[in-house]
N, C-alpha and C positions, 0 to 999 in steps of 0.2 A: 699827644702820644709820647713825645720825647720826654716831657716832664714826668709822666707816669713811669716810664722806663728808668729815668734817673732816680726817682723815689724808690722804686723797687730795688735798684742796684744798691742804693744807700742802705736800705733795710737789710738786704742780704749781707752786706759788709758788717753791719752792726751785729747781726745774729751770728755771723762767723766769728767775730771778735769776742762776743759773749761766750760762745762755745769754747773757744780757745782759753779764755779766762777760767771758765768752770773746769776744764780739763786740767789746767795747770794747778789750780787750787786743790782739786781732788788728788792729783798726783803727789803734791807736797804734803797734803794732809795724810795720805796713806803712808808716805815715808816716815812721818812722825809716829804714826800708829804702830808701825813695825818695830820701832825702837821701844815703845811702851810695852808691846806684846812680848818682845824678846826678854826685856828686863823682868816682866812679871813671871815669865816661865823660869828664869833664873832664880827669882825669889821663891817660887814654889819648890824648885829642886833643892834649894838650900833649907827647906822646911823651917822658915821663920816661925818661931813659936808665937801663937796668939794672933797671927795676922791672916789666918785662912779666910775669914769673912771679908777683910779688906782687899785681899788679893782677888778673891772671887768677884767683888764689886767692881774692881778696876777691869778685870777681864770681861765682865758683862758690858761695861761702858765701852771698852775697846771694840767688842763685837758690834755694838750698835753704831759706833763711829765708822767701822769698816763698811757696814751696810750703807751708811750715808755716803761714803766715798764712792761706792759702786753706783748709787743712784745719781750722784753728780756726774760721774763718767758716762752714765747712760744718757743723761740730758745732753752732755757735750757731744756725744756721737750723733745725736739727732739733729744737731745744728747743721745748716748747709755749709759746705766747704767753699772758701773764697779763693782757694789755690787754683792757679791756672796751669 
């Protein structure tokens, strides 16, 4: 029984660490996306000639990356907490 409890405890710690890692990556990734999104908005406001399709492509990719960051954070929240 003790061995089983120890194994469960180790598994919970690993899952908690994984959740923390995923949350940190998602947070950092989202920060980078905010920079990209803000600069794309500036480019759009400045009406860069001939770049409308490229700007739109980057904005679409940014939206997809933001969705990925939300999914990562969702996974991180589902991990058990190891805090006491």
